[in-house]
matplotlib code that plots the C-alpha trace (Angstrom):
import matplotlib.pyplot as plt

x = [90.0, 90.9, 91.3, 88.7, 85.8, 86.6, 86.5, 82.9, 81.4, 82.5, 80.2, 77.0, 77.8, 77.7, 74.3, 72.9, 73.7, 71.9, 69.4, 69.1, 69.5, 66.6, 64.2, 65.3, 67.1, 70.0, 71.9, 75.4, 76.9, 76.0, 78.6, 78.6, 77.5, 74.3, 72.8, 72.3, 68.7, 67.2, 64.5, 66.2, 68.2, 65.0, 63.1, 67.0, 66.6, 62.8, 62.9, 66.3, 64.1, 61.3, 63.0, 63.9, 67.1, 67.7, 67.6, 71.8, 72.3, 70.6, 72.6, 76.3, 75.1, 74.3, 77.2, 79.3, 77.1, 78.1, 82.1, 81.2, 79.1, 81.9, 84.6, 82.7, 82.1, 83.0, 81.5, 78.9, 75.7, 75.3, 73.0, 70.0, 71.6, 73.1, 69.8, 68.6, 71.2, 71.4, 66.7, 67.8, 70.0, 67.9, 65.2, 67.7, 68.8, 65.4, 65.6, 65.9, 69.4, 69.7, 72.4, 74.5, 74.5, 77.4, 78.9, 82.3, 85.3, 86.0, 82.8, 83.8, 87.4, 85.4, 83.6, 86.5, 88.3, 85.5, 85.1, 88.9, 89.0, 85.8, 88.0, 90.6, 91.1, 92.8, 94.1, 96.0, 96.2, 94.7, 92.2, 89.2, 86.7, 88.3, 85.1, 84.3, 88.3, 87.5, 85.4, 87.5, 89.9, 88.2, 87.0, 89.7, 91.9, 88.8, 88.9, 92.4, 93.1, 90.2, 90.8, 88.8, 86.9, 88.7, 92.0, 91.1, 89.8, 92.7, 95.8, 98.8, 101.1, 104.7, 103.8, 101.0, 101.1, 104.6, 105.6, 107.8, 109.8, 106.9, 104.5, 102.6, 103.6, 100.6, 101.2, 99.3, 101.3, 99.8, 98.5, 96.2, 94.3, 91.3, 93.2, 96.9, 98.5, 100.5, 99.0, 101.6, 101.2, 101.5, 98.8, 99.0, 100.9, 98.1, 97.1, 100.4, 99.5, 96.0, 97.5, 100.0, 98.2, 95.4, 98.8, 99.9, 97.0, 94.3, 95.5, 97.5, 95.4, 92.9, 95.4, 96.6, 92.8, 92.9, 94.9, 96.6, 96.2, 99.0, 101.3, 99.3, 100.2, 95.9, 96.2, 91.8, 91.5, 87.9, 87.1, 87.5, 91.3, 90.7, 90.9, 88.5, 85.9, 85.2, 81.1, 82.3, 83.9, 81.6, 78.3, 80.5, 81.4, 77.4, 76.4, 78.5, 77.9, 73.8, 74.5, 76.6, 74.2, 70.9, 71.5, 74.5, 77.7, 78.6, 82.9, 82.8, 80.8, 83.6, 85.6, 82.7, 83.0, 87.3, 86.6, 83.3, 85.1, 88.6, 86.5, 84.7, 87.4, 90.3, 88.7, 91.7, 92.8, 89.6, 92.0, 93.2, 91.0, 91.4, 94.7, 93.0, 91.6, 93.7, 91.7, 93.0, 90.3, 88.4, 84.9, 84.7, 84.7, 82.2, 79.6, 80.1, 81.7, 80.7, 77.2, 76.9, 77.3, 73.5, 72.9, 75.6, 74.5, 71.4, 73.6, 74.9, 72.2, 70.0, 73.2, 73.6, 69.6, 70.8, 73.1, 71.0, 68.1, 70.7, 71.5, 76.0, 77.6, 77.5, 80.6, 82.5, 86.3, 89.0, 88.9, 85.2, 83.2, 80.9, 83.5, 85.0, 81.7, 81.1, 84.7, 84.3, 80.7, 82.4, 85.4, 83.7, 80.4, 80.4, 81.9, 78.8, 78.8, 78.7, 75.8]
y = [79.2, 82.0, 85.2, 87.1, 84.4, 83.4, 87.1, 86.7, 83.5, 85.8, 89.2, 85.8, 84.3, 87.7, 88.7, 85.0, 86.1, 89.5, 87.8, 86.0, 89.2, 90.7, 87.8, 87.2, 84.3, 85.7, 83.0, 85.1, 82.5, 79.0, 77.0, 79.0, 75.0, 74.6, 78.2, 76.3, 75.0, 73.7, 76.1, 78.6, 77.8, 77.7, 81.2, 83.1, 81.9, 82.6, 86.4, 86.7, 85.4, 87.6, 91.0, 90.0, 88.1, 85.9, 82.6, 82.0, 84.6, 82.8, 79.5, 81.7, 82.3, 78.6, 77.9, 79.9, 79.5, 75.4, 76.6, 79.0, 75.8, 72.8, 74.6, 75.0, 71.3, 69.0, 66.2, 67.1, 65.9, 69.1, 66.8, 68.9, 71.8, 70.5, 69.4, 73.1, 74.1, 71.9, 72.8, 76.6, 76.1, 73.8, 77.0, 79.2, 77.3, 77.9, 81.5, 84.3, 85.9, 89.0, 89.8, 93.1, 95.3, 94.5, 97.8, 97.6, 98.7, 101.2, 103.2, 102.8, 103.9, 107.0, 108.2, 108.3, 110.5, 113.3, 113.0, 113.7, 116.4, 117.9, 118.7, 120.5, 123.8, 123.2, 126.6, 126.0, 122.6, 122.7, 120.4, 122.9, 120.1, 118.1, 115.6, 115.3, 114.3, 111.7, 109.9, 110.4, 108.6, 105.7, 104.8, 104.9, 102.8, 100.9, 99.1, 99.3, 97.3, 95.2, 94.0, 93.4, 96.0, 95.6, 95.4, 99.0, 100.1, 99.6, 100.0, 101.9, 105.3, 103.7, 100.9, 98.8, 101.8, 103.1, 105.8, 104.0, 106.0, 105.8, 104.7, 103.4, 100.2, 97.9, 95.2, 93.2, 91.1, 87.6, 87.4, 90.2, 88.4, 85.9, 83.6, 84.1, 84.6, 88.2, 90.4, 92.6, 94.6, 98.2, 101.0, 102.1, 104.6, 106.4, 107.3, 108.5, 111.9, 111.3, 109.1, 112.2, 114.6, 112.7, 112.1, 115.8, 117.9, 116.7, 113.9, 116.1, 119.4, 116.6, 115.3, 118.9, 119.8, 117.2, 117.5, 114.5, 112.6, 114.0, 111.2, 108.7, 106.2, 105.2, 106.0, 106.9, 110.4, 111.6, 115.4, 115.7, 114.1, 110.5, 107.8, 106.1, 103.3, 100.4, 101.3, 105.0, 104.2, 101.7, 104.6, 106.7, 104.6, 103.8, 106.9, 108.3, 105.0, 105.5, 109.4, 107.9, 105.1, 105.1, 101.7, 101.9, 99.6, 97.9, 98.3, 94.0, 94.1, 96.4, 92.5, 91.3, 94.1, 93.3, 90.2, 89.4, 92.9, 90.6, 87.3, 89.4, 90.8, 88.3, 85.2, 83.8, 84.3, 83.6, 80.9, 83.5, 85.4, 83.5, 84.9, 88.5, 88.3, 86.1, 82.6, 79.3, 77.8, 78.7, 77.3, 80.5, 82.9, 81.0, 80.3, 84.3, 86.7, 85.9, 87.1, 88.7, 85.6, 85.0, 88.3, 87.9, 84.3, 87.2, 89.7, 87.1, 85.5, 88.8, 90.2, 87.1, 87.4, 91.2, 90.0, 87.3, 89.6, 92.7, 90.0, 89.7, 87.1, 85.8, 83.9, 85.1, 86.7, 86.7, 89.8, 90.7, 92.0, 88.9, 86.1, 87.5, 87.0, 83.7, 82.8, 83.9, 82.3, 78.6, 79.4, 80.1, 77.1, 74.5, 71.1, 68.5, 65.6, 62.0, 60.0]
z = [28.2, 27.1, 29.2, 27.7, 27.1, 31.4, 31.3, 29.8, 31.6, 35.4, 33.3, 32.4, 35.7, 37.7, 35.4, 37.6, 40.9, 40.2, 39.5, 42.4, 44.5, 42.6, 44.1, 46.5, 46.6, 46.9, 50.2, 50.5, 52.9, 50.6, 48.9, 45.1, 43.8, 46.4, 44.9, 41.5, 41.7, 38.3, 39.3, 39.6, 36.6, 34.5, 36.3, 35.4, 31.6, 31.8, 33.3, 30.2, 27.4, 28.9, 28.1, 23.9, 25.2, 21.7, 22.2, 21.1, 23.3, 25.6, 25.0, 24.9, 29.2, 29.6, 28.2, 30.7, 33.5, 33.0, 33.0, 35.9, 37.4, 37.2, 37.9, 42.2, 42.0, 39.3, 40.7, 41.0, 38.0, 35.8, 33.1, 33.5, 32.4, 29.5, 28.8, 29.5, 27.4, 24.9, 23.9, 24.4, 21.2, 18.8, 19.6, 18.6, 15.4, 14.6, 14.8, 12.4, 12.0, 11.5, 7.9, 8.7, 5.6, 4.0, 1.6, -0.2, 0.6, -1.2, -0.6, 3.9, 2.6, 0.6, 3.1, 5.6, 3.4, 2.5, 6.1, 7.0, 3.8, 4.7, 8.5, 7.0, 5.6, 2.0, 2.6, 5.9, 6.0, 9.4, 11.2, 11.6, 12.3, 14.8, 15.6, 11.8, 12.1, 14.2, 13.0, 9.7, 11.2, 12.9, 9.7, 8.3, 10.2, 11.1, 7.6, 6.3, 9.8, 10.4, 13.9, 16.7, 18.4, 21.8, 20.4, 18.0, 21.1, 22.9, 20.3, 22.1, 20.1, 19.7, 20.4, 18.2, 15.8, 15.4, 12.3, 10.0, 7.7, 4.9, 6.2, 9.9, 11.3, 13.3, 15.4, 18.4, 19.6, 20.1, 24.1, 23.3, 20.5, 20.4, 17.9, 20.2, 17.2, 16.7, 14.2, 11.7, 9.0, 7.0, 6.9, 3.0, 1.9, 1.5, 4.9, 6.3, 5.9, 7.5, 10.0, 10.7, 10.9, 13.8, 16.1, 15.2, 15.2, 16.8, 19.1, 20.4, 21.5, 23.1, 25.2, 26.6, 27.3, 30.1, 33.2, 34.0, 30.8, 28.8, 29.1, 28.5, 25.8, 24.2, 20.3, 20.2, 22.7, 22.7, 22.7, 26.3, 26.6, 27.9, 25.7, 23.7, 24.9, 22.8, 23.8, 22.8, 19.0, 18.6, 18.3, 16.4, 13.5, 13.4, 13.3, 10.6, 8.9, 9.4, 7.8, 5.0, 3.8, 5.4, 7.7, 10.8, 10.8, 13.0, 13.8, 13.8, 10.4, 8.5, 9.0, 7.2, 4.3, 4.1, 3.7, 0.9, -0.9, -0.7, -2.5, -4.4, -5.8, -5.7, -6.3, -7.1, -3.8, -2.0, 0.5, 1.0, 3.1, 7.0, 6.9, 6.1, 9.5, 11.6, 11.3, 10.9, 9.1, 5.7, 7.1, 9.4, 6.7, 4.5, 7.2, 9.3, 6.5, 3.3, 3.7, -0.1, -1.6, -2.1, -3.3, -5.5, -7.3, -7.9, -9.4, -11.7, -12.6, -13.8, -15.1, -17.1, -18.3, -19.5, -21.3, -23.4, -23.8, -25.2, -27.9, -26.1, -25.7, -22.3, -22.6, -19.4, -20.9, -18.1, -15.5, -16.7, -13.9, -14.7, -15.2, -11.3, -9.3, -11.4, -10.2, -6.6, -6.2, -7.3, -5.4, -1.8, -3.1, 0.0, -1.6, -2.8, -0.6, -2.6, -2.0]

ax = plt.figure().add_subplot(projection="3d")
ax.plot(x, y, z, "-o")
ax.set_aspect("equal")
plt.show()
């Protein structure tokens, strides 16, 4: 089990212990495996579901609890817990899924550039609105690199982000990534002056405002001079995207946006989308990230109907928008099973 997964399992087990304590059923001196009784776990599940926890989340919590309980006593029969988890998982499969809002990656990039541009004094080339500039550079690097929020918040200057001769270089070692593979790349050259301005005109003044943090290597520094947590970064990005688009976009959705935009704009390279996100299987991108496939099909259908109504030829000439849409649909469609 990966270290991150072990950490999540510990948190879920802590949630279970907290429920036991709040209900007067926690016995500190007892063997950990002896605390686990079917009626206790069922009471915990019912309580969490009553508080609004989704069945899909509860299924994951039970999986993590099962891992923890089996580590306490591998010889004990935990079949009843597997049955309970399977029942919750079946309910989760019928649960209505919330789909994230997907916008073109160019729109997100334009928002970032607009925020940074508005935060600068055009006459003196000086940052006058540090808060606005910080949000702009957060969005710019997130849509350019689209890492997971935990890795994004933990970026360090001159370790994960290094200034090259013309471009900023990005490197995450395998021990900190989810799949254990290193993630390397280059930021677009057009972003170089924006990142330079953040490091010199925003980050450095922020650090000097908080005594004791002047030598920190964390790349993202808040207005109070302290490193930004993943939660604060998430809230800042959600607030700015809500103001710009009318709905908030979570940082993880930037990965969906990157994969969707890549497939739509370069459908002939759709099979390379997993490499864009650091996935080993194309099924992950198809199942979780290409959220706009149905909408793309609807738009393509209506576009073909419009062409026919106006007497235009619907023939798909290479390079046109309609041809790219059809190629994206055909390349990303699941294989047809034989009868």
